[in-house]
Steps between C-alpha positions, in 0.01 A plus 500: 500500500397512871287237657208738527506587128556145378208377716274774363594408146429131575158574649415727200550224256283252698212724602213555255429788516809617693447729802645854486875540513468695829296226659741223394801695606348569843419132538846388394653728762287340763618156380856618550416616864327171588791304344743690717280452805462129442876458443562660848283251688521188282678191628739317267351190349770279647482633852462223755541674837271799534209488259326808632500810283763763587371810660468811282741784577341799687653737240281349225144641472236226493249581228230286334340262414260764384688779315312822447616737229651833591255785532553856396578580869799250477633676203445849640670420836813331338582775240566865552367563149261213436414392145157319499482236239135409435595129450555460880135583558402185304731251670306214669586346843703178472446199732798268519425133574851378603632265765683798671157637600308173515736213619190272538466468120796254493298194420373338176151601415433151346666248735556718806863398499761731663768381254480811285741742332429872432571555139480879448242761397230433246644570156189689375506762780211615722136426431201730551292434812176641624591623848255571778541880486703571183613314185841354558757262354655189641833338435584157604791259550525161337513184706635160370399181683775232489258219598250582216787532255634153595163327490422649159189692593621781282333364182140611580225390266496511129385861495813605700292549811525322826784447753832663429818508710569859442240769586502878581359636823271718294351214302154373592632139503727598799204602709242248385540265801535763766202571734427865538614491866827366396593777258780698674458863563698780663261669748721815491445550123173620362426592138329811632843640575526570120256760400420633148488850628 
């Protein structure tokens, strides 16, 4: 089973109610693209000399962090005899909150430590978000703080709430201590680029 299909199956089991198969498959393909891009620029964890990210090859198109679904024009222009599937009209834009696009996120949201590890994508998949112009979805990456894990702040309170050493970039806990002017943004990306027309 391919990575895309196995990820879709995993998300379907954990989402209640699950998103449409077309939406999940589209999101899983975006994850594959971002994984590839991140692998191209990522520095090896044991690197001691040059700790700057590697430059991205000019042959690779740079897309994201806001991915807009293909429109009917995309389908029409890429096929000589286009087949329009109505499901593509209902795909929602996907915003990726990942260190590839936002390297400034590499700090613990609780103790502000830089001793963190990036653990992988959220296991439940994307969540629905009310965008400025359109409804969209957001998919985050999980961050694990080594300092919080060592000091035992992972227990939280008796209700299971409170500090944790592993948190996703789409979780409210991650953003709770950020001031609004600290929240990273990419000025070149606007949610108005994705239209519902």
